[in-house]
N, CA and C atoms as an extended XYZ file, in Angstrom:
213
Properties=species:S:1:pos:R:3:atomname:S:1:resname:S:1:resid:I:1 pbc="F F F"
N         0.809       -1.197        0.000 N   UNK     1
C         0.000        0.000        0.000 CA  UNK     1
C         0.853        1.261        0.000 C   UNK     1
N         2.001        1.219        0.667 N   UNK     2
C         2.831        2.419        0.724 CA  UNK     2
C         3.360        2.802       -0.655 C   UNK     2
N         3.537        1.824       -1.541 N   UNK     3
C         4.017        2.122       -2.886 CA  UNK     3
C         3.007        2.987       -3.642 C   UNK     3
N         1.728        2.604       -3.599 N   UNK     4
C         0.693        3.390       -4.279 CA  UNK     4
C         0.589        4.785       -3.680 C   UNK     4
N         0.709        4.881       -2.359 N   UNK     5
C         0.633        6.186       -1.703 CA  UNK     5
C         1.813        7.058       -2.117 C   UNK     5
N         3.010        6.472       -2.166 N   UNK     6
C         4.198        7.221       -2.575 CA  UNK     6
C         4.076        7.712       -4.011 C   UNK     6
N         3.513        6.890       -4.881 N   UNK     7
C         3.310        7.301       -6.272 CA  UNK     7
C         2.318        8.450       -6.337 C   UNK     7
N         1.251        8.368       -5.555 N   UNK     8
C         0.268        9.449       -5.513 CA  UNK     8
C         0.870       10.753       -5.029 C   UNK     8
N         1.677       10.683       -3.984 N   UNK     9
C         2.341       11.884       -3.460 CA  UNK     9
C         3.309       12.425       -4.497 C   UNK     9
N         4.071       11.564       -5.150 N   UNK    10
C         5.023       12.007       -6.174 CA  UNK    10
C         4.310       12.695       -7.332 C   UNK    10
N         3.205       12.130       -7.772 N   UNK    11
C         2.447       12.746       -8.863 CA  UNK    11
C         1.878       14.097       -8.446 C   UNK    11
N         1.440       14.198       -7.205 N   UNK    12
C         0.945       15.486       -6.686 CA  UNK    12
C         2.061       16.530       -6.672 C   UNK    12
N         3.278       16.102       -6.315 N   UNK    13
C         4.415       17.038       -6.306 CA  UNK    13
C         4.724       17.508       -7.727 C   UNK    13
N         4.564       16.632       -8.698 N   UNK    14
C         4.771       17.017      -10.091 CA  UNK    14
C         3.737       18.063      -10.496 C   UNK    14
N         2.492       17.903      -10.033 N   UNK    15
C         1.451       18.893      -10.321 CA  UNK    15
C         1.772       20.230       -9.666 C   UNK    15
N         2.311       20.199       -8.464 N   UNK    16
C         2.629       21.431       -7.736 CA  UNK    16
C         3.863       22.116       -8.307 C   UNK    16
N         4.940       21.369       -8.528 N   UNK    17
C         6.221       21.957       -8.909 CA  UNK    17
C         6.483       21.961      -10.407 C   UNK    17
N         5.712       21.231      -11.171 N   UNK    18
C         5.826       21.235      -12.624 CA  UNK    18
C         7.217       20.919      -13.120 C   UNK    18
N         7.719       21.789      -13.963 N   UNK    19
C         9.013       21.560      -14.619 CA  UNK    19
C        10.214       21.757      -13.692 C   UNK    19
N         9.984       22.210      -12.470 N   UNK    20
C        11.091       22.389      -11.525 CA  UNK    20
C        11.656       21.060      -11.054 C   UNK    20
N        10.845       19.998      -11.166 N   UNK    21
C        11.321       18.674      -10.768 CA  UNK    21
C        11.119       17.694      -11.914 C   UNK    21
N        11.946       16.668      -11.933 N   UNK    22
C        11.849       15.606      -12.935 CA  UNK    22
C        11.329       14.363      -12.231 C   UNK    22
N        10.158       13.901      -12.615 N   UNK    23
C         9.538       12.757      -11.964 CA  UNK    23
C         9.686       11.512      -12.824 C   UNK    23
N        10.244       10.470      -12.226 N   UNK    24
C        10.331        9.161      -12.865 CA  UNK    24
C         9.928        8.127      -11.836 C   UNK    24
N         9.144        7.157      -12.244 N   UNK    25
C         8.707        6.094      -11.346 CA  UNK    25
C         9.158        4.766      -11.943 C   UNK    25
N         9.920        4.008      -11.159 N   UNK    26
C        10.458        2.742      -11.614 CA  UNK    26
C        10.111        1.643      -10.615 C   UNK    26
N         9.974        0.425      -11.084 N   UNK    27
C         9.823       -0.709      -10.182 CA  UNK    27
C        11.204       -1.076       -9.651 C   UNK    27
N        11.234       -1.773       -8.530 N   UNK    28
C        12.524       -2.107       -7.923 CA  UNK    28
C        13.354       -3.052       -8.771 C   UNK    28
N        12.722       -3.758       -9.690 N   UNK    29
C        13.480       -4.660      -10.557 CA  UNK    29
C        13.840       -4.034      -11.904 C   UNK    29
N        13.587       -2.733      -12.051 N   UNK    30
C        13.922       -2.064      -13.310 CA  UNK    30
C        15.426       -1.820      -13.406 C   UNK    30
N        15.894       -1.650      -14.604 N   UNK    31
C        17.315       -1.383      -14.839 CA  UNK    31
C        17.768       -0.113      -14.106 C   UNK    31
N        16.933        0.911      -14.106 N   UNK    32
C        17.275        2.187      -13.469 CA  UNK    32
C        17.425        2.043      -11.957 C   UNK    32
N        16.645        1.166      -11.359 N   UNK    33
C        16.678        1.000       -9.902 CA  UNK    33
C        17.808        0.092       -9.417 C   UNK    33
N        18.313       -0.751      -10.283 N   UNK    34
C        19.326       -1.735       -9.866 CA  UNK    34
C        20.571       -1.101       -9.253 C   UNK    34
N        20.974        0.041       -9.743 N   UNK    35
C        22.213        0.657       -9.240 CA  UNK    35
C        22.100        1.104       -7.781 C   UNK    35
N        20.871        1.218       -7.268 N   UNK    36
C        20.677        1.686       -5.895 CA  UNK    36
C        20.652        0.564       -4.870 C   UNK    36
N        20.458       -0.678       -5.313 N   UNK    37
C        20.431       -1.825       -4.408 CA  UNK    37
C        19.408       -1.616       -3.285 C   UNK    37
N        18.185       -1.268       -3.651 N   UNK    38
C        17.118       -1.027       -2.688 CA  UNK    38
C        16.824       -2.280       -1.886 C   UNK    38
N        16.435       -2.090       -0.633 N   UNK    39
C        16.121       -3.208        0.249 CA  UNK    39
C        14.624       -3.328        0.514 C   UNK    39
N        13.847       -2.333        0.111 N   UNK    40
C        12.399       -2.407        0.293 CA  UNK    40
C        11.710       -2.100       -1.025 C   UNK    40
N        10.412       -2.339       -1.055 N   UNK    41
C         9.682       -2.167       -2.315 CA  UNK    41
C         9.316       -0.718       -2.593 C   UNK    41
N         9.316        0.141       -1.579 N   UNK    42
C         8.972        1.545       -1.779 CA  UNK    42
C        10.175        2.406       -1.444 C   UNK    42
N        10.688        3.099       -2.449 N   UNK    43
C        11.855        3.961       -2.290 CA  UNK    43
C        11.631        5.219       -3.119 C   UNK    43
N        11.836        6.359       -2.508 N   UNK    44
C        11.658        7.627       -3.203 CA  UNK    44
C        12.970        8.391       -3.125 C   UNK    44
N        13.404        8.869       -4.267 N   UNK    45
C        14.658        9.628       -4.353 CA  UNK    45
C        14.373       11.047       -4.805 C   UNK    45
N        15.175       11.970       -4.322 N   UNK    46
C        15.175       13.330       -4.832 CA  UNK    46
C        16.627       13.686       -5.092 C   UNK    46
N        16.937       13.969       -6.339 N   UNK    47
C        18.312       14.262       -6.752 CA  UNK    47
C        19.266       13.176       -6.264 C   UNK    47
N        18.882       11.918       -6.466 N   UNK    48
C        19.658       10.731       -6.102 CA  UNK    48
C        19.816       10.500       -4.607 C   UNK    48
N        19.107       11.262       -3.776 N   UNK    49
C        19.139       11.035       -2.333 CA  UNK    49
C        17.852       10.340       -1.906 C   UNK    49
N        17.979        9.284       -1.124 N   UNK    50
C        16.829        8.550       -0.636 CA  UNK    50
C        16.077        9.390        0.396 C   UNK    50
N        14.781        9.505        0.211 N   UNK    51
C        13.934       10.275        1.122 CA  UNK    51
C        13.258        9.299        2.075 C   UNK    51
N        13.278        9.578        3.376 N   UNK    52
C        12.601        8.688        4.327 CA  UNK    52
C        11.118        8.546        3.995 C   UNK    52
N        10.564        7.346        4.193 N   UNK    53
C         9.156        7.107        3.894 CA  UNK    53
C         8.238        8.036        4.682 C   UNK    53
N         8.641        8.399        5.888 N   UNK    54
C         7.843        9.331        6.698 CA  UNK    54
C         7.560       10.619        5.928 C   UNK    54
N         8.511       11.061        5.132 N   UNK    55
C         8.349       12.271        4.317 CA  UNK    55
C         7.663       11.943        3.004 C   UNK    55
N         8.120       10.913        2.326 N   UNK    56
C         7.636       10.629        0.971 CA  UNK    56
C         6.190       10.144        0.917 C   UNK    56
N         5.623        9.736        2.040 N   UNK    57
C         4.232        9.290        2.064 CA  UNK    57
C         3.262       10.372        2.531 C   UNK    57
N         3.770       11.558        2.860 N   UNK    58
C         2.942       12.644        3.369 CA  UNK    58
C         3.052       13.849        2.430 C   UNK    58
N         1.936       14.258        1.850 N   UNK    59
C         1.958       15.333        0.851 CA  UNK    59
C         2.557       16.622        1.392 C   UNK    59
N         2.170       17.035        2.583 N   UNK    60
C         2.675       18.297        3.122 CA  UNK    60
C         4.170       18.211        3.452 C   UNK    60
N         4.586       17.108        4.056 N   UNK    61
C         6.010       16.943        4.373 CA  UNK    61
C         6.845       16.906        3.102 C   UNK    61
N         6.332       16.234        2.082 N   UNK    62
C         7.061       16.141        0.816 CA  UNK    62
C         7.123       17.518        0.146 C   UNK    62
N         6.036       18.248        0.172 N   UNK    63
C         6.022       19.602       -0.396 CA  UNK    63
C         7.036       20.484        0.319 C   UNK    63
N         7.050       20.435        1.636 N   UNK    64
C         8.014       21.220        2.420 CA  UNK    64
C         9.446       20.810        2.102 C   UNK    64
N         9.677       19.506        1.990 N   UNK    65
C        11.007       18.977        1.693 CA  UNK    65
C        11.501       19.490        0.332 C   UNK    65
N        10.664       19.367       -0.683 N   UNK    66
C        11.063       19.789       -2.028 CA  UNK    66
C        11.234       21.306       -2.088 C   UNK    66
N        10.334       22.041       -1.458 N   UNK    67
C        10.447       23.509       -1.434 CA  UNK    67
C        11.777       23.937       -0.850 C   UNK    67
N        12.170       23.297        0.235 N   UNK    68
C        13.445       23.621        0.891 CA  UNK    68
C        14.628       23.287       -0.038 C   UNK    68
N        14.549       22.138       -0.702 N   UNK    69
C        15.630       21.731       -1.603 CA  UNK    69
C        15.748       22.672       -2.812 C   UNK    69
N        14.630       23.192       -3.280 N   UNK    70
C        14.656       24.058       -4.470 CA  UNK    70
C        15.022       25.507       -4.151 C   UNK    70
N        15.002       25.855       -2.868 N   UNK    71
C        15.305       27.268       -2.539 CA  UNK    71
C        16.780       27.511       -2.330 C   UNK    71
């Protein structure tokens, strides 16, 4: 369930920030994800940094996180 929620939050961030962020969603078995050696099924990255699930599953926390990173 957390995977679907993370995707929803990520898509919402794309709607909010538009072209300021580049959104890509990959499965853990995709070629793009292999280089990260993920240990769980839900992983969210921002500029190649892993974001804690506590942030990536909450729209307001994620918005605040991205706003801070972009400023």
